[in-house]
C-alpha positions as CSV (number, residue, x, y, z in Angstrom):
1,M,182.3,222.3,183.6
2,R,179.0,224.1,183.3
3,E,180.4,226.4,180.5
4,A,181.6,223.3,178.6
5,Y,178.1,221.7,179.1
6,V,176.4,224.8,177.6
7,R,178.9,225.0,174.8
8,A,178.2,221.4,173.8
9,L,174.4,222.0,174.1
10,A,174.7,225.0,171.8
11,E,176.7,223.1,169.3
12,E,174.1,220.3,169.3
13,G,171.2,222.8,169.2
14,R,172.5,224.5,166.1
15,N,172.3,221.2,164.2
16,N,169.2,219.7,165.9
17,P,166.0,221.8,166.0
18,R,164.5,219.4,168.5
19,I,166.8,220.5,171.4
20,F,165.4,222.8,174.0
21,G,167.1,224.4,177.0
22,L,165.0,225.0,180.1
23,V,166.4,226.7,183.2
24,G,165.1,227.3,186.7
25,D,166.0,231.0,187.0
26,I,169.7,230.3,187.1
27,G,172.4,230.2,184.5
28,T,170.8,232.8,182.3
29,F,174.2,234.4,181.5
30,T,175.9,231.0,181.4
31,Y,173.4,230.1,178.7
32,D,174.2,233.1,176.4
33,E,175.9,230.9,173.8
34,F,172.8,228.6,173.7
35,K,170.4,231.5,173.5
36,A,172.4,233.0,170.6
37,A,172.3,229.7,168.8
38,C,168.7,228.7,169.7
39,P,166.8,231.9,170.7
40,D,163.4,230.3,170.3
41,R,164.3,227.2,172.2
42,F,165.5,228.7,175.5
43,V,163.0,229.0,178.3
44,N,163.6,230.5,181.8
45,V,160.8,228.8,183.8
46,G,161.7,230.6,187.0
47,I,162.0,229.2,190.4
48,A,159.5,226.4,189.6
49,E,161.5,223.2,189.1
50,C,158.6,220.8,189.3
51,N,156.8,222.8,186.6
52,M,160.0,222.9,184.5
53,V,160.2,219.1,184.5
54,G,156.5,218.9,183.6
55,M,157.1,221.3,180.7
56,A,160.0,219.1,179.6
57,A,157.8,216.0,179.7
58,G,155.3,217.8,177.5
59,L,158.0,218.8,175.0
60,A,159.3,215.2,174.9
61,L,155.8,213.9,174.2
62,E,155.8,216.3,171.2
63,G,159.1,214.8,169.9
64,Q,161.5,217.4,171.3
65,I,164.7,216.8,173.3
66,P,164.5,219.1,176.4
67,F,167.5,219.6,178.7
68,V,166.4,221.0,182.1
69,Y,169.1,222.7,184.2
70,S,169.5,224.1,187.7
71,I,171.5,223.7,190.9
72,T,171.6,219.9,191.6
73,P,169.3,219.6,194.7
74,F,166.7,221.7,192.9
75,T,166.6,219.5,189.7
76,T,166.7,216.3,191.7
77,A,165.3,216.3,195.2
78,R,162.9,219.2,194.7
79,A,161.6,217.9,191.4
80,L,161.8,214.2,192.3
81,E,158.1,213.3,192.0
82,P,157.6,214.8,188.5
83,I,160.9,213.2,187.4
84,R,159.6,209.9,188.6
85,V,156.0,210.1,187.4
86,D,156.1,212.4,184.4
87,V,159.5,211.4,182.9
88,C,160.6,208.0,184.1
89,Y,157.2,206.3,184.3
90,Q,156.6,207.2,180.7
91,N,160.2,206.7,179.7
92,L,160.4,210.1,178.1
93,N,163.3,211.6,176.3
94,V,164.1,214.3,178.9
95,K,167.6,215.1,180.1
96,I,168.0,216.4,183.7
97,V,171.2,218.4,184.4
98,G,172.3,219.1,187.9
99,C,175.0,221.8,188.3
100,G,177.2,221.8,191.4
101,S,178.2,218.2,192.2
102,G,179.1,217.5,195.8
103,F,180.3,220.6,197.6
104,S,180.7,222.8,194.5
105,Y,178.4,225.4,196.0
106,S,180.3,225.1,199.3
107,T,179.6,228.6,200.6
108,L,175.8,228.3,200.2
109,G,175.2,225.6,202.8
110,C,173.4,222.3,203.0
111,T,170.5,223.4,200.8
112,H,172.9,223.6,197.9
113,H,175.2,220.6,198.6
114,A,174.6,217.7,196.2
115,T,175.3,214.7,198.4
116,D,172.4,212.3,197.6
117,D,171.5,213.0,194.0
118,I,173.2,209.9,192.5
119,G,171.3,207.7,194.9
120,L,168.0,209.4,194.1
121,M,168.4,209.1,190.4
122,R,169.9,205.6,190.5
123,A,166.7,204.3,192.1
124,L,164.4,205.5,189.3
125,P,163.5,203.0,186.6
126,N,164.6,203.9,183.0
127,M,167.0,206.6,184.3
128,V,170.6,206.7,183.1
129,V,173.0,208.4,185.6
130,I,176.2,210.1,184.4
131,S,178.9,212.0,186.3
132,P,181.6,213.4,184.0
133,A,185.1,213.9,185.3
134,D,186.1,217.2,183.6
135,P,184.8,219.8,181.1
136,P,185.9,217.9,177.9
137,E,184.1,214.8,179.1
138,A,181.0,216.8,180.0
139,M,180.9,217.9,176.3
140,R,181.1,214.3,175.2
141,V,178.4,213.3,177.7
142,V,176.0,215.9,176.2
143,R,176.5,214.5,172.7
144,A,175.9,211.0,173.9
145,A,172.8,212.1,175.9
146,V,171.3,213.7,172.7
147,Q,171.7,210.3,170.9
148,H,170.3,208.3,173.8
149,V,166.5,207.9,173.7
150,G,165.1,208.1,177.2
151,P,165.7,209.8,180.6
152,V,169.3,210.8,181.4
153,Y,170.6,212.5,184.5
154,I,173.9,214.4,184.1
155,R,175.8,215.6,187.2
156,I,178.2,218.3,186.4
157,G,180.7,220.4,188.5
158,R,180.5,224.2,188.8
159,S,183.8,225.5,187.4
160,K,187.6,225.2,187.2
161,E,187.8,221.4,187.2
162,P,191.2,220.1,186.1
163,I,191.3,218.3,182.8
164,I,192.1,214.6,183.3
165,T,190.5,212.9,180.3
166,S,191.4,212.9,176.6
167,E,189.4,212.9,173.4
168,E,191.0,209.6,172.5
169,Q,189.3,207.9,175.5
170,G,185.9,208.9,174.1
171,F,182.7,208.3,176.0
172,E,180.1,205.7,175.7
173,I,177.1,205.3,178.0
174,G,177.7,202.3,180.3
175,K,181.4,202.0,179.7
176,A,184.2,203.0,182.1
177,T,187.6,204.4,181.0
178,Q,191.0,203.7,182.5
179,L,192.9,206.8,183.5
180,R,195.9,205.0,184.9
181,E,197.0,201.4,184.7
182,G,198.2,199.5,187.8
183,R,198.5,196.1,189.4
184,D,198.4,196.6,193.2
185,L,195.1,198.3,193.9
186,T,192.2,199.9,191.9
187,I,190.6,203.2,192.6
188,I,187.2,203.5,190.9
189,G,185.9,207.1,191.0
190,T,183.4,209.3,189.4
191,G,183.2,213.1,188.8
192,S,185.9,215.7,189.3
193,I,187.1,214.1,192.6
194,L,189.0,211.7,190.4
195,F,191.7,214.3,190.2
196,N,192.5,213.6,193.8
197,A,192.8,209.9,193.0
198,L,195.3,210.5,190.2
199,Q,197.3,212.9,192.4
200,A,197.4,210.4,195.2
201,A,198.3,207.5,192.8
202,E,201.2,209.4,191.4
203,R,202.7,210.3,194.8
204,L,202.3,206.7,196.1
205,H,204.0,205.4,193.0
206,R,206.8,207.9,193.3
207,E,207.4,207.5,197.1
208,E,206.0,204.0,198.0
209,E,206.3,202.2,194.6
210,T,202.6,201.3,194.9
211,D,201.1,200.8,191.4
212,I,197.5,202.0,191.4
213,E,194.9,201.6,188.7
214,V,192.5,204.5,188.4
215,I,189.1,203.9,186.6
216,N,186.7,206.7,185.6
217,M,183.2,205.3,186.1
218,A,181.4,208.2,184.5
219,T,178.3,206.2,184.0
220,I,177.0,205.0,187.3
221,K,173.8,203.5,185.8
222,P,174.0,201.3,183.8
223,I,177.4,200.5,185.5
224,D,180.2,198.8,183.7
225,R,180.2,195.4,185.4
226,E,182.9,194.0,183.2
227,A,185.3,196.7,184.0
228,I,184.8,196.2,187.7
229,V,185.2,192.5,187.6
230,R,188.3,192.7,185.3
231,S,190.1,195.2,187.5
232,A,189.1,193.4,190.7
233,Q,190.6,190.2,189.4
234,K,193.7,192.0,188.3
235,T,194.6,194.0,191.4
236,G,192.7,192.2,194.2
237,K,191.8,195.4,196.0
238,I,189.3,198.1,195.3
239,L,188.7,201.6,196.7
240,T,185.8,203.7,195.5
241,L,185.9,207.5,195.6
242,E,183.0,209.9,195.2
243,E,181.9,213.3,196.3
244,H,178.5,211.9,197.4
245,S,177.1,210.0,200.3
246,T,178.5,206.5,200.6
247,L,174.9,205.3,200.8
248,G,173.4,204.7,197.4
249,G,176.1,206.2,195.3
250,L,179.1,204.8,193.3
251,G,180.5,202.8,196.2
252,S,177.2,201.0,196.7
253,A,176.9,200.2,193.0
254,V,180.4,198.7,192.9
255,A,179.8,196.7,196.1
256,E,176.6,195.3,194.6
257,V,178.5,194.1,191.5
258,L,181.3,192.5,193.6
259,A,178.7,190.7,195.9
260,E,176.6,189.5,193.0
261,E,179.7,188.2,191.1
262,G,181.0,186.5,194.3
263,I,184.2,188.4,194.3
264,A,185.5,188.6,197.9
265,I,188.4,191.1,198.0
266,P,189.5,194.0,200.3
267,F,187.1,196.8,199.5
268,K,186.6,200.3,200.9
269,R,184.2,203.1,200.0
270,M,185.4,206.7,200.3
271,G,182.8,209.4,200.2
272,L,180.6,211.5,202.5
273,D,179.4,210.2,205.8
274,D,175.7,209.8,206.6
275,K,175.4,213.3,207.9
276,F,174.9,216.9,206.8
277,C,177.9,219.1,206.4
278,Y,177.4,222.2,208.6
279,E,180.9,223.5,207.9
280,Y,181.4,226.7,205.9
281,G,184.3,227.4,203.5
282,Q,185.7,226.9,200.0
283,H,185.3,223.6,198.1
284,V,188.7,222.3,199.1
285,D,188.0,223.0,202.8
286,L,184.8,220.9,202.8
287,A,186.6,218.1,200.9
288,R,189.2,218.1,203.7
289,Y,186.6,218.2,206.4
290,S,184.7,215.3,204.8
291,Q,187.9,213.2,204.3
292,I,187.9,212.9,200.5
293,A,190.9,215.3,199.9
294,E,194.0,213.9,198.2
295,P,195.9,213.2,201.5
296,C,193.0,211.1,202.7
297,V,193.0,209.1,199.5
298,A,196.7,208.4,199.7
299,N,196.6,207.5,203.4
300,A,193.5,205.3,202.8
301,V,195.5,203.3,200.2
302,N,198.3,202.8,202.6
303,S,195.9,201.6,205.2
304,F,195.1,198.6,202.9
305,Y,198.7,197.5,203.5
306,G,198.9,198.3,207.1
307,K,201.4,201.1,206.3
308,P,201.5,204.4,208.2
309,P,200.1,207.6,206.5
310,I,202.3,209.0,203.7
311,Y,200.9,212.5,204.5
312,R,201.6,213.7,208.1
313,G,201.6,216.9,210.1
314,T,201.0,220.0,208.0
315,E,200.7,217.9,204.8
316,A,197.8,215.9,206.1
317,C,194.2,216.9,205.4
318,G,193.7,218.7,208.7
319,G,193.0,216.0,211.2
320,C,190.7,213.3,209.9
321,S,190.9,209.8,211.4
322,I,192.6,208.4,208.3
323,C,195.4,211.0,208.2
324,L,196.1,211.0,211.9
325,R,196.4,207.2,212.0
326,R,199.7,206.0,213.4
């Protein structure tokens, strides 16, 4: 996804001399295409993320459109105060890009896990929060962010995300897209973890005849209230899925909408528990450990109906409470 992001940024930069790319001593090779297209508008600030955001604020005050980029915890948690005061307080046209959503940097430990960034950015006034599902959507998000005037946070994956969206679906800030139509239950997800939802939905349809609707909520703020209400009224059950803490993320945002609209239906949040992940391994290993792998999603859907897990034994995620339920 990061290569797609840079490709889109380079394309936009060729046609718009106001676009700048700032990086925090990471992605200098990834940015080769942008550097070739916009050599005078690429700045490696170094390991100084707070200064990078401050520089971006200055560029925005001069009418430029800066995109700042680093590993997600460094562009969000480490630089939170300048984002809040320099960018959001003045409603400046700065785009914050966090690379490595969720456990993308799985082998680098908790310092590199992005498990609270959506909650942090959601809480900031004026900030738009977007989490594309795959590389093509990441490119569409960049184009939309350039057109949007004001702060935008873009949460992208690291690499090799499966393609699950189409150009025909397009992308509009604040609008969800439907990846799969269904009538029995709705999964609302964000980011590349949506692939797990689609895989689970297909298996459940094939083996259990459960018809699941899957919605891609790429924009978490402002959230598409109409899409949530419409699907809730249609299927009567909602499960949210995110590679982020269940506190303050997509699940919280959807729950707020349902509560405010007075919609009382079966509802479950799937995401990361309120704890650090001290485990070590590949991305898929940490997803299994954190109970957001495909088997966990399918078995969680079955639990809505009081059915036993569809994944058992060696097929199950590896031993979480959902997949061991009998």
